[in-house]
N, C-alpha and C positions, 0 to 999 in steps of 0.2 A: 823207423819211428821218428828219427830226427827230422827227416824230410817232411813228415806229417806236420810236426810242430812249426817248422819253418814256413810252410805254405799257410798254415793256420794263422800264425802271427802276421805274416805278410798281408793276408787278406783282411785281417782285423785292423791293422794299423793303416793300411791304405784307405779303407773306408772311413775310419775315425778321423783321419786328417783331411778328408775331402770336404770341399765347400758345401756340397749338397747335404752332407750329414750335419755339419755344424749349423747351417742355416735352418734346416728343418727342426733340429733339436731346440735351437733358441726360440723359434716361432712357436713351437708346441709348448715350451715352458712358459712363454709369455701368455699364451692362451690359458694354460692351467692357472697361472697367477691371476689372470683377469677373472676367471670363473670364481676362484676363491675369494676375490675382493669385489665381487659384482655389486654388493650392497653399497660399499664405499664409493665405487665408481658412479653408481646411479645417484647417490646423494650429492656427489661433487658436481654432476651435470644438471641436477634438478634445481628448479627456481625456488629459492627460499621464501619468496613472497607468495601470498595466497592469491588464487584466482577470484576476482571480484565479479559477481553476477548482479547486475542491476535488476531489481524486482519492482513491478507495479502490481499492487494487490487491490483489485477492484472489489473484493469481498470484505476487506478490512478484518479478516479472520484467519487467513491461511498463512500469512507471512511468519509469524512468531513460531508456531509449531514446526513449520517446514524448515526454517532457518536453524532451529536447534537440532533437528534430526540430521540435516545435511552436514553441519559442522561436526557432529559426533561421528558420522560415517567417513568424512574426508576432511582432515585438518587443514588441507591446502586450498579449501574452497570456502568462500565467504559470500553470503547473500546480503546485499545492501539495498535497503528500501529507497527507491528513487522518488524524489519529490519533484515531479514535473510531468509533462505530457509524454505520451508514447512516442511521438515524433522526436522530441528532445532526447529521449533515452536512446532511440535508434541512432541518432546523430552522435551521441556520446560513445556508443559501441563502435561506430565507424571511425571515430577519432581515437580509438583504442584506450579510452578512459575506463571502459569495462570490457570484459571478455565477451559477455553476451547479455541479452535482455530476456527476462522471464515475466510474462504477464499472467497473473493468476485471477481466476474467477470461479463462481459457483454456477453450475447448470440448473436446469429446472427441477432437478431432484435434490438440490442443495449439496451436490458432491463436487469435488475439485475438478477443474479442467484448466489447461494452460496452453500458452503459445511461447515457443522458444525462438529468439532471433539472434543470429550471430553472423559475422562476415563469412565464416567457413564452418559448415556443419559436418565436415568429413570426420573430425575427431569425435569419437563416440563416448569417450571417458566421462566428460562433464555431463553430457546429456543423459548417460545411463544412470549416474548417481542421482541426479535430480528426478528422473522418471521413477526410479525405484522408491525414493523417499516420498514422492507424491502418491504412488500406489499404496504405500503403507498408511499414509494419512487418509486416503480415500477409504481404505478398509476400516480404519478406526472410526471415521465419521459415519460410515454406513452401519457399522455395528452399533454405534451409539443411537442412531435413528431407529434401528430395529429393536432396541431394548435388550440386546444381548450383552451379558456381563463380559468384561474384558478378560477376566481370568478363564472363563469358559472358552472364549475364542483362542486364548493362548494354548489351552489344552488341545483344542482341535487341530491347530497348526503345528503342535510339537511333533518332532520326528518320531516315527514308530520305533519301538525297541526291537532290534533285530540282532541277535547274538549267535553267530555260527559256532557250533560245538562239534568237534569230531568225536565219534564214538570209538574209533580206533585210538587207543592210548598212545600208540607210537606215532600217530599222525602229527604234523606240525600245526601249531596254532596260527591264527592270523598275524599275531605280532612276530612270530618266528619267520613266517613267510616274508613279511615286510622287511625284516632285518637282513634277509639274504637276497632280496630282489635286486638291490643296487649292485652288489658285487657280481652277481650272475650276469646282469645286463652289461656291466663294464667289461667283464672278462670276455663275453661273447664279442663285443665290439672290438676290443683290443686284439683278440685272436684273429678275427676276420681281417682287420687292417694289417696285422703283422704278417699273416700268410701271404697276402697279396703283395705287400711292399717288399718283404725280405725274399719271398719266393721269386718275384720278378728280378730282384737284385742278383740272385744266384744265376738265373737263366741268362740275364744280360751280361754278367761277368764272363760266363763261359763263352757266349757268342762273341763278345768283344775280343777275348783272347784268341779265338779261332780266326776271326776276321783279320787280326793283326799278325797272324802266324806265330804268336807267342806260345800257343799251345804246343807247337812242335818241339820247342825248347823245353817246356815244362814236362812233356811226356817222356822226353829222352833223359831227363834228370830224376824223375820220380814216376812210379807206376800210375796209370790213370785212376785206378781205384783209390789210391792214397790221395791223389789230387782231389778227387770228388769229395771224399769224406772230410778232408782238411778244409775245403771251401765251405761245405755245409756247416762244420763246427765253427769256422771263423765268422761266418755271417750270423750263426746262432749266438755266439759270444757278443757280437755287435748288437744284435737285437735285444738280448737280455740286459746289456749295458744301457741301451737307450730306454727301454721300457722300465727297467729298474729305476733309472733316473727320474722318469716321469712319475712313476708311482710314489717314489720316495719324496719328491718335492711336493706332489699333490697332497700326500698324506700329511706332511709337515704343515703345509699351508692351511689345510682344513682343520687340523688340530689347533693351530694358533688362532683360527677364527671360529672356534667351536661355538662360542656363545652367540656370535653374530649370525652364524649359519644354522642355528637351531630352528627346526621346523621347516616348512616349505618343502621344496623338492628334495633336499638332503634327508629330511625325515622320511619322506615317502619312499625314497630309494633305499633307505636303511643303511646309508653309508656310515652313519655314526656308530652303528653296532654291527655285530656279525660274529658267527662262530669261527673258531680257529680252523676247524676241519674244512670249512668252505674255502678258506684261503689256501690250504694245503692241496685240496683237489684242484683248485684253480691253477696252481703252479704245475701240478702233475699233468693235467690235460693240456695245458699250454705248451709244455715242452714236448709231449708226445705228438700233439697236433702239428707243431712246427716241424719236427723231424720227419713226419709222414709226408707232408706237402713239400718240404725242402728237398727230400730225396727225389720226389717226383719232378720238381722244378729243375734240378740238376740234370736229370735224365733227359727231359725235354729240351733243355738248353743245349745239350751236347749234339742234338740232331740238326741244329741250324748253323749256318756259317756267317750269317749277317745279323746285326743287332735288330734290324727292321723286322726280321722274321720271328724274333723271340716272342713278341707280343701275340702274334697269331698262334704260335705253338702253345702259348700259355693259356689260351682261351678255355680248353676243356677243364683244366685245373681250377680256373677262376669260376667257371660255371658250377663245379662241384661245391666249392666253398660258399658260393652264393646260395645254392639250394639249402645247404646246411644252415646258413645264417637265417634264411627266411623261415625254415621249419622251427628253428630255435625261437624266433620272434613270435611265431604262432604259439609255441609251447609255453611262453611266459604266462599266458592267460589260461591255457588248458594243458598243464604238464602231465595230466593223467590220460590223455588221448592215446588211442592205439597207434596212430602215426608216429607220435613222439617216442613211444615205447619201442616200437619196432626199429625205427631209424637210429635209436641210441646204441644198437648193437652193430650197426654198419660202420666199419672202421673209418671211412672217409667223413662220416657225419658224427661219430662218437665224441671227438674232442669237444664239440659244442653241446650236443644234445644230451649225452650222458651227464655232462657237468650240470646242465640245466636241471635234469631230474634229481641229481644229488643235492643240488642247492634248494630246490623247491619242494621235494618230497622226501619221505623217509623210506628209502627202498632197501631191499635186502642186500647184504654185503656181497653175496655171490653174483648178483647182477652187475655190480660195479667191477668185481674181479674178472668176470667173464668179458665185459666190454674192454677193460684195460688189456686183458690177455689177447683178445682178438686184435686189438690195436697194435700191441707190441709185435705180435706174429706177422701182421701185415707190413709193419715197418721193416722187419727183418727180411721178409720175402721180397718186398719192393727194393730193399737195399741190395740184395743179391742180384735180382734181375736188372736193377738200375745200374749196378756196377758193370755188368756185362755190356749193357747197351751204351753206357758212358764210355767204356773202353773202346768200343768200335765207333761210336758217334763222334768222338773228338778227332778221329782221323778222316771223317767225311767232309768233303768240301763241295762247293757248287750249290745249285738250286735245291730247295727242299720240297718234298712232296708230302709235307705234314706227317701224319702218323704212319704213313706207309713206309717211312724210312726206319721205323723200329726194327723191322725184319732185317733190313740191310745192315744196320748197326750191329745187331745180334750176330749176324753171319761173319762180319768183319772181326768181332771180338774172338771168335773161335780160331781165326787164322793167326792170331797174335801168339 
């Protein structure tokens, strides 16, 4: 047991002190801080001055109502009535006195039409705002000409009342679904990245030790099985430390900026609210998912003798997690589909897809228990098989024939 903890602590401390770990952690924390302060950053780089648009109103009727509606919709845009010819206004735009020139007129039906001049028309922001406000002004004038009351028109264009109500009393409401959507999406993404990054780390570590012949010393000092599970636990501790740091810093920053981040994408994802049970399930499925794929990664890593071969050997595992991730992304919009329900009981998909169902639906407890039970049983079975293959695989050197070496490793383990 002492050897287990020695290998575990050595694996953990070696990785924690590595430059790759420190640089990736710092970069990720800076990214999280940037996301939490996105509004402040945008304000710092935004131009405090308003965009001035020169306007020539040939109708003498459209400038005032359009100017008022544009300023109400965009505080950083100002329409300025230009007292001069069209050519003079174009010259002023080219000399950057104004951002653009807008020429207003009435057509034969006495409805607005316009021409927009600018040095560069690739930026659609200003053009879109002006076009939208002109469209509203056109509707108002056309309504007035047709003798339709403004209140009647407002009722016509008012959004239809549509309120979804679940007949099943245990079903989640739209608000509850919205509150869990964010944590479900984040957990799926974190689990996907963690399995790929830390699984690759385990396989690479084993391959590196074999290529440098360090494995022979380690195997002589501790049983291969002890070495395998100590390495898995050490990388797991490293992963939980890093992910815990990201989540803790991210949560603290979001809470400190809660008033600033109210609404928008944070409200849509439901990050500001959420059930405690969802976070508990997230932790459970994250840990189980990690150990499932980490055991598989250690087993695959033991089959190769060179670091270059580790990536090739990891491809089947990466494809599995990619399929699970894509099904989960599909399930975010259709969590009740048969595909999502069936795959939530397949152990290699369950960490993502059953968690998705738990977060988005109100499913029976026995289904969650069955999925977790199958997942735990698969981890145990894979650990037993993986330990045998790891025991033989660490003694295999030379070229690899990919998955065909599983049989050879298993045979070698019986001779030990």
